[in-house]
PATORNU-216016 format. One record per residue (C-alpha): residue number from 0; residue in three letters; x, y, z. Coordinates in nm, 2 decimals. Each point is the difference from the previous one (the first is absolute). Example, Ala and Ser with C-alpha at 12.3 -4.5 7.8 and 13.67 -1.06 7.14 Angstrom:
! residues 2
- 0, ALA, 1.23, -0.45, 0.78
- 1, SER, 0.14, 0.34, -0.07
//
This chain:
! residues 200
- 0, UNK, 0.00, 0.00, -0.01
- 1, UNK, 0.16, 0.35, -0.11
- 2, UNK, -0.08, 0.31, 0.13
- 3, UNK, 0.10, 0.35, -0.15
- 4, UNK, -0.01, 0.33, 0.10
- 5, UNK, 0.10, 0.32, -0.17
- 6, UNK, 0.03, 0.41, 0.10
- 7, UNK, 0.22, 0.25, -0.17
- 8, UNK, 0.36, -0.11, 0.01
- 9, UNK, -0.05, -0.32, 0.25
- 10, UNK, -0.15, -0.31, -0.14
- 11, UNK, 0.00, -0.32, 0.21
- 12, UNK, -0.08, -0.37, -0.07
- 13, UNK, -0.09, -0.29, 0.25
- 14, UNK, 0.00, -0.38, -0.08
- 15, UNK, -0.13, -0.28, 0.21
- 16, UNK, 0.05, -0.36, -0.11
- 17, UNK, -0.02, -0.36, 0.15
- 18, UNK, 0.04, -0.36, -0.15
- 19, UNK, -0.06, -0.37, 0.09
- 20, UNK, 0.20, -0.26, -0.16
- 21, UNK, -0.10, -0.32, 0.04
- 22, UNK, 0.28, -0.32, 0.00
- 23, UNK, 0.29, 0.22, -0.09
- 24, UNK, 0.32, -0.19, -0.11
- 25, UNK, 0.28, 0.00, 0.32
- 26, UNK, 0.35, -0.17, 0.04
- 27, UNK, -0.02, -0.27, 0.31
- 28, UNK, 0.31, -0.10, 0.16
- 29, UNK, 0.02, -0.36, 0.01
- 30, UNK, 0.36, -0.03, 0.09
- 31, UNK, -0.10, -0.16, 0.33
- 32, UNK, -0.16, -0.26, -0.12
- 33, UNK, 0.10, -0.32, -0.21
- 34, UNK, -0.12, 0.15, -0.33
- 35, UNK, 0.28, 0.01, -0.27
- 36, UNK, -0.09, 0.36, -0.06
- 37, UNK, 0.07, 0.29, 0.24
- 38, UNK, -0.29, 0.19, -0.13
- 39, UNK, -0.32, -0.04, -0.18
- 40, UNK, -0.24, 0.20, -0.15
- 41, UNK, -0.35, -0.01, 0.18
- 42, UNK, -0.32, 0.18, -0.02
- 43, UNK, -0.05, 0.22, 0.30
- 44, UNK, -0.24, -0.16, 0.24
- 45, UNK, -0.16, 0.36, 0.09
- 46, UNK, -0.04, 0.30, -0.20
- 47, UNK, 0.19, 0.29, -0.05
- 48, UNK, -0.15, 0.31, 0.09
- 49, UNK, 0.11, 0.32, -0.14
- 50, UNK, -0.14, 0.36, 0.13
- 51, UNK, 0.14, 0.36, -0.04
- 52, UNK, -0.06, 0.32, -0.06
- 53, UNK, 0.20, 0.33, -0.20
- 54, UNK, -0.01, 0.35, -0.03
- 55, UNK, 0.14, 0.21, -0.24
- 56, UNK, 0.02, 0.38, -0.02
- 57, UNK, 0.10, 0.26, -0.27
- 58, UNK, 0.13, 0.35, 0.06
- 59, UNK, 0.02, 0.21, -0.31
- 60, UNK, 0.04, 0.36, -0.03
- 61, UNK, 0.25, 0.24, -0.20
- 62, UNK, 0.25, -0.30, -0.16
- 63, UNK, 0.04, -0.19, 0.35
- 64, UNK, -0.17, -0.32, 0.03
- 65, UNK, -0.01, -0.15, 0.38
- 66, UNK, -0.11, -0.38, -0.04
- 67, UNK, -0.05, -0.18, 0.35
- 68, UNK, -0.11, -0.40, 0.04
- 69, UNK, -0.08, -0.22, 0.28
- 70, UNK, -0.07, -0.40, -0.04
- 71, UNK, -0.13, -0.21, 0.31
- 72, UNK, -0.02, -0.35, -0.04
- 73, UNK, -0.10, -0.28, 0.17
- 74, UNK, 0.05, -0.37, -0.14
- 75, UNK, -0.02, -0.37, 0.16
- 76, UNK, 0.06, -0.32, -0.07
- 77, UNK, 0.00, -0.33, 0.18
- 78, UNK, 0.32, -0.09, 0.04
- 79, UNK, 0.14, -0.28, -0.20
- 80, UNK, 0.15, -0.19, 0.25
- 81, UNK, -0.20, 0.07, 0.33
- 82, UNK, -0.31, 0.10, -0.11
- 83, UNK, 0.00, 0.28, 0.23
- 84, UNK, -0.13, 0.30, -0.19
- 85, UNK, 0.27, 0.23, -0.03
- 86, UNK, 0.08, 0.39, -0.20
- 87, UNK, 0.07, -0.09, -0.37
- 88, UNK, 0.40, 0.02, -0.03
- 89, UNK, 0.20, 0.30, -0.18
- 90, UNK, -0.32, 0.22, -0.01
- 91, UNK, 0.06, 0.35, 0.22
- 92, UNK, -0.31, 0.09, 0.17
- 93, UNK, 0.06, 0.36, -0.01
- 94, UNK, 0.18, 0.14, -0.33
- 95, UNK, -0.01, 0.41, -0.08
- 96, UNK, 0.16, 0.25, -0.26
- 97, UNK, 0.04, 0.35, -0.08
- 98, UNK, 0.11, 0.16, -0.34
- 99, UNK, 0.07, 0.38, -0.06
- 100, UNK, 0.03, 0.14, -0.30
- 101, UNK, 0.10, 0.36, -0.10
- 102, UNK, 0.01, 0.18, -0.36
- 103, UNK, 0.22, 0.27, 0.14
- 104, UNK, 0.02, 0.14, -0.39
- 105, UNK, -0.01, -0.12, -0.34
- 106, UNK, 0.29, -0.12, 0.05
- 107, UNK, 0.11, -0.13, 0.35
- 108, UNK, -0.20, -0.31, 0.15
- 109, UNK, 0.07, -0.18, 0.38
- 110, UNK, -0.16, -0.28, 0.13
- 111, UNK, -0.01, -0.14, 0.36
- 112, UNK, -0.14, -0.34, 0.10
- 113, UNK, -0.03, -0.18, 0.35
- 114, UNK, -0.13, -0.38, 0.02
- 115, UNK, -0.06, -0.16, 0.32
- 116, UNK, -0.06, -0.41, 0.05
- 117, UNK, -0.08, -0.11, 0.34
- 118, UNK, 0.07, -0.30, 0.20
- 119, UNK, -0.04, -0.36, -0.26
- 120, UNK, -0.03, -0.35, 0.15
- 121, UNK, 0.26, -0.20, -0.15
- 122, UNK, -0.04, -0.37, -0.04
- 123, UNK, 0.29, -0.28, 0.10
- 124, UNK, 0.26, 0.25, 0.05
- 125, UNK, 0.33, -0.10, 0.25
- 126, UNK, -0.01, 0.37, 0.08
- 127, UNK, -0.29, 0.17, 0.06
- 128, UNK, -0.39, -0.09, 0.07
- 129, UNK, -0.08, 0.33, -0.12
- 130, UNK, 0.16, 0.29, -0.26
- 131, UNK, 0.10, 0.35, 0.14
- 132, UNK, -0.19, 0.30, -0.20
- 133, UNK, 0.18, 0.20, -0.18
- 134, UNK, 0.00, 0.39, -0.19
- 135, UNK, 0.10, 0.02, -0.33
- 136, UNK, 0.11, 0.37, -0.15
- 137, UNK, 0.05, 0.13, -0.34
- 138, UNK, 0.08, 0.32, -0.21
- 139, UNK, -0.02, 0.09, -0.39
- 140, UNK, 0.11, 0.30, -0.17
- 141, UNK, -0.02, 0.13, -0.33
- 142, UNK, 0.13, 0.30, -0.21
- 143, UNK, -0.12, 0.03, -0.35
- 144, UNK, 0.28, 0.15, -0.23
- 145, UNK, -0.17, 0.11, -0.38
- 146, UNK, -0.11, -0.40, -0.10
- 147, UNK, 0.21, -0.14, 0.25
- 148, UNK, -0.12, -0.11, 0.38
- 149, UNK, 0.26, -0.08, 0.24
- 150, UNK, -0.13, -0.22, 0.30
- 151, UNK, 0.15, -0.11, 0.33
- 152, UNK, -0.17, -0.29, 0.21
- 153, UNK, 0.07, -0.14, 0.32
- 154, UNK, -0.19, -0.29, 0.18
- 155, UNK, 0.04, -0.14, 0.33
- 156, UNK, 0.17, 0.28, 0.18
- 157, UNK, 0.08, -0.17, 0.33
- 158, UNK, 0.13, -0.29, -0.15
- 159, UNK, -0.25, -0.23, 0.14
- 160, UNK, 0.14, -0.33, -0.04
- 161, UNK, -0.18, -0.34, 0.13
- 162, UNK, 0.35, -0.11, 0.01
- 163, UNK, 0.12, 0.23, 0.30
- 164, UNK, -0.28, -0.18, 0.23
- 165, UNK, 0.07, -0.35, -0.10
- 166, UNK, 0.20, -0.23, -0.27
- 167, UNK, -0.17, -0.09, -0.31
- 168, UNK, 0.14, -0.32, 0.03
- 169, UNK, -0.15, -0.27, 0.19
- 170, UNK, 0.25, -0.21, 0.25
- 171, UNK, -0.10, -0.30, -0.10
- 172, UNK, -0.25, -0.09, -0.31
- 173, UNK, -0.38, 0.02, 0.03
- 174, UNK, -0.22, -0.31, -0.04
- 175, UNK, -0.12, 0.17, -0.35
- 176, UNK, 0.35, 0.01, -0.12
- 177, UNK, 0.08, 0.39, 0.03
- 178, UNK, 0.30, 0.07, 0.17
- 179, UNK, -0.12, 0.39, 0.03
- 180, UNK, -0.25, 0.17, 0.16
- 181, UNK, -0.28, 0.18, -0.11
- 182, UNK, 0.03, 0.31, -0.09
- 183, UNK, -0.20, 0.28, 0.21
- 184, UNK, 0.19, 0.35, -0.05
- 185, UNK, 0.23, 0.17, -0.28
- 186, UNK, 0.32, -0.21, -0.09
- 187, UNK, 0.17, 0.24, -0.21
- 188, UNK, 0.03, 0.30, 0.25
- 189, UNK, 0.05, 0.32, -0.14
- 190, UNK, -0.07, 0.07, -0.39
- 191, UNK, 0.12, 0.35, -0.22
- 192, UNK, -0.02, 0.05, -0.31
- 193, UNK, -0.05, 0.26, -0.27
- 194, UNK, -0.01, 0.06, -0.37
- 195, UNK, -0.13, 0.19, -0.27
- 196, UNK, -0.31, -0.03, -0.23
- 197, UNK, -0.02, 0.14, -0.35
- 198, UNK, -0.31, 0.14, -0.17
- 199, UNK, -0.02, 0.00, -0.39
//
């Protein structure tokens, strides 16, 4: 369900959503039994339920745009090994973002962005049960010179990396054959690039 509202330079949109998936496919650990395979694919014994909401706000005035978003997500499923209901791994309950764009003149544009990702449940990690929340920030600038546009773009200015909090490689191989943990945060760290765009 979507609801929208607009007045002058301000626009807002709200969304509510829900889904139920019966007998979703999941991996079950069978390493402690006499079976030949350490994991097997089975149908979940209960439904996977997802519900949430999203709010988007946009403010625009005289070459300036401010866009803010927020999402709440609640997703649960039966644990394939214990059948106890749990949060679906790698789904942050809270995420938010802010983008600010400013066309100062016809020749110069600036932009700043911030993105927040909240705590995520982790599945079979030897280091932690939940991820750490993190904030990513970036900046972009563009100058127009005739038909050329020079730009500089930066992402993850704070150099947030999952490997700062735990190793990526597991101390021993998981039952599903993987040697690495699930990715819940950035791996590449700070990114800075630039270039030239040409118009013809």
